[in-house]
Each structure stands twice: as C-alpha cells, then as structure tokens.
C-alpha positions in Angstrom: 1.3 -16.9 -8.8 -2.4 -16.2 -8.1 -3.7 -15.3 -5.2 -7.7 -15.3 -3.9 -9.7 -13.9 -1.5 -11.8 -16.3 0.7 -15.0 -15.5 3.5 -17.5 -17.2 4.8 -19.7 -16.8 7.9 -22.3 -18.8 9.2 -25.8 -18.2 12.4 -25.1 -20.4 15.2 -28.7 -22.8 16.2 -28.8 -25.8 18.2 -29.3 -28.9 17.3 -26.7 -28.5 15.2 -23.0 -30.2 14.9 -20.6 -27.9 15.3 -18.1 -28.7 12.2 -14.8 -26.4 11.7 -12.0 -27.4 9.7 -13.7 -31.0 9.2 -13.6 -31.5 12.6 -16.6 -32.1 15.1 -16.0 -29.6 17.8 -18.4 -30.3 21.0 -20.6 -27.0 21.9 -23.6 -28.1 23.7 -25.2 -29.5 20.6 -25.0 -25.5 19.2 -23.7 -25.6 15.6 -24.2 -23.7 12.4 -26.9 -23.4 10.1 -26.4 -24.4 6.5 -27.7 -26.0 3.9 -24.3 -28.2 3.7 -22.2 -29.4 7.0 -22.0 -25.0 7.6 -17.8 -25.8 7.9 -17.3 -21.7 7.8 -13.2 -23.0 7.4 -13.3 -25.0 3.8 -16.2 -22.7 2.7 -13.7 -19.5 2.7 -11.0 -22.0 1.6 -12.8 -22.9 -1.2 -13.9 -19.8 -2.2 -10.2 -19.0 -1.6 -8.7 -21.2 -4.3 -11.9 -20.7 -6.9 -11.2 -17.4 -7.2 -7.5 -17.3 -7.1 -8.1 -19.8 -10.3 -10.7 -17.4 -11.7 -13.2 -20.0 -11.1 -16.2 -17.5 -9.5 -17.1 -18.7 -6.2 -18.5 -21.7 -3.5 -22.8 -20.6 -4.4 -21.8 -21.4 -8.3 -20.4 -24.6 -7.9 -22.3 -25.8 -4.9 -25.2 -24.0 -5.2 -27.9 -24.2 -1.9 -30.4 -24.9 -3.9 -29.3 -28.0 -5.4 -30.6 -30.8 -2.6 -27.6 -33.0 -3.7 -25.3 -30.3 -1.3 -28.4 -31.1 1.4 -25.8 -32.2 4.6 -22.9 -32.8 2.7 -19.3 -32.8 4.2 -17.7 -29.3 3.4 -14.2 -31.6 2.9 -16.1 -33.3 -0.2 -16.5 -29.8 -1.2 -12.9 -29.4 -0.9 -11.4 -31.6 -2.1 -13.7 -30.9 -5.6 -12.9 -27.8 -6.1 -9.2 -28.9 -5.4 -9.4 -31.4 -8.4 -10.7 -28.4 -10.2 -8.0 -26.2 -9.4 -5.5 -28.9 -10.4 -7.6 -29.7 -13.8 -6.1 -26.0 -15.0 -3.0 -26.4 -14.3 -2.5 -24.8 -10.5 -0.8 -26.5 -7.5 -1.4 -25.1 -4.0 1.1 -23.0 -2.5 -0.3 -22.7 0.5 -3.6 -21.5 2.3 -3.8 -19.4 5.0 -7.0 -18.3 7.5 -8.4 -17.3 10.0 -11.7 -17.9 12.2 -12.9 -15.7 14.1 -15.3 -17.5 17.4 -16.0 -16.1 20.8 -16.3 -20.0 21.7 -15.3 -22.6 21.8 -11.4 -22.4 21.5 -10.1 -23.8 18.8 -6.5 -24.6 19.8 -7.1 -28.0 20.5 -8.6 -28.6 17.4 -6.5 -27.0 15.1 -3.7 -29.6 14.2 -6.4 -31.7 13.1 -7.6 -29.5 11.2 -4.7 -28.9 9.4 -4.2 -32.4 8.7 -7.9 -32.6 7.2 -7.6 -29.6 4.9 -4.3 -30.9 3.8 -5.4 -34.1 2.8 -8.3 -32.9 1.1 -6.0 -30.2 -0.7 -3.6 -33.0 -1.6 -0.3 -30.9 -0.6 1.7 -30.9 2.7 -0.1 -30.0 6.2 3.1 -27.3 6.5 1.6 -25.7 3.7 -1.9 -24.7 6.2 -2.4 -21.8 8.4 -4.8 -21.7 11.0 -5.6 -19.1 13.4 -8.3 -18.1 15.6 -9.6 -15.1 17.1 -12.0 -13.7 18.9 -14.2 -10.6 18.3 -13.3 -9.5 21.8 -17.4 -9.3 22.3 -18.1 -6.5 19.7 -20.8 -7.4 16.8 -22.5 -10.5 16.6 -19.9 -12.9 16.1 -19.2 -11.3 19.4 -22.5 -12.0 20.8 -22.0 -15.6 20.1 -24.4 -15.2 17.5 -22.0 -16.5 14.5 -18.7 -17.8 13.3 -17.0 -16.1 10.2 -13.5 -17.2 8.7 -11.8 -15.6 5.9 -9.0 -17.3 4.2 -6.0 -16.7 1.4 -4.7 -19.2 -0.9 -2.1 -18.9 -3.5 -1.6 -21.0 -6.0 0.9 -21.7 -8.9 0.8 -22.5 -12.3 2.4 -25.6 -12.8 3.5 -24.8 -16.5 5.7 -21.8 -15.2 7.6 -24.2 -12.9 
C-alpha cells in the first residue's frame, strides 16, 4: 500500500467558468484562474496519485509552460494520471478529498463530482469521497479570493493482491 497527498489552490477571477470535480458550477461568471481549466480538486487528486506512485507532481507531467495544456479539461489530466498509476501496477484503493471555499455551496454537485472522478479513475464511486468546508471567513479563501483542495490517495500494488 502507498499513500499520497495532494494540495492545490487557485485564485478566483472574473470571466472564467468555475469547474470543480469536472462539474461546471454557476458562480456569477467568476471562475478559477489557471493555464488549464484550473479544476483545483482534480489537480489535488492528480498530485496525490502521482505522489503515492512516486511519479513526482502535476507540474512535471502537465507543465503550465506547455501550450498543449492550455484550457485543457483537468479530467483528461486525471485520466492520464490514472493510466500512469496503473502502468506501474497499482490500483486505486480510495481517494479522499476536501474543497475549501466560502462559496458557492458544493453539496448539490458532490454526487456528480464523485461520478466524474470515479469514471476518469476507472474505480467504483464508493472509493471516492468529497468533503467541502469554508475557512470561516479567514485568510484569502475566506475573503473569497480563491479556492483550495486537498486529496489523499491510497494505492494498492496489484502484484501483492
């Protein structure tokens, strides 16, 4: 078994679609700033999977200096990351996440996010958990300037199963 941790944060900006967990979320034309679609949750998950498998981090595999990743769906990045993990002989035992945002409320979207992540990862949705919380108005996230996410992934070595 191997454990990996991922963290990501993006600034909120006007004129961008808000995408979290592969879901487009209505948010008054305010979304996350980034080279890709800036899906903070998926980026954290990718980092946790890459970390657990010893493959570095998301910036090594999908650098923001590469035009091929400009405005790309982070779900494509997750699918590719999961393929890399499987190629090393690992299976994804579970993914546990937290999204930190003052708004919008994510409860109505969590089920769809779980399904999106599970499909991209090729696992049962029961192996994906998504939590959401605020920072009670504290810091940059509390001031509504950005959104952050953390992820922990547990991998099992298929050869040991």
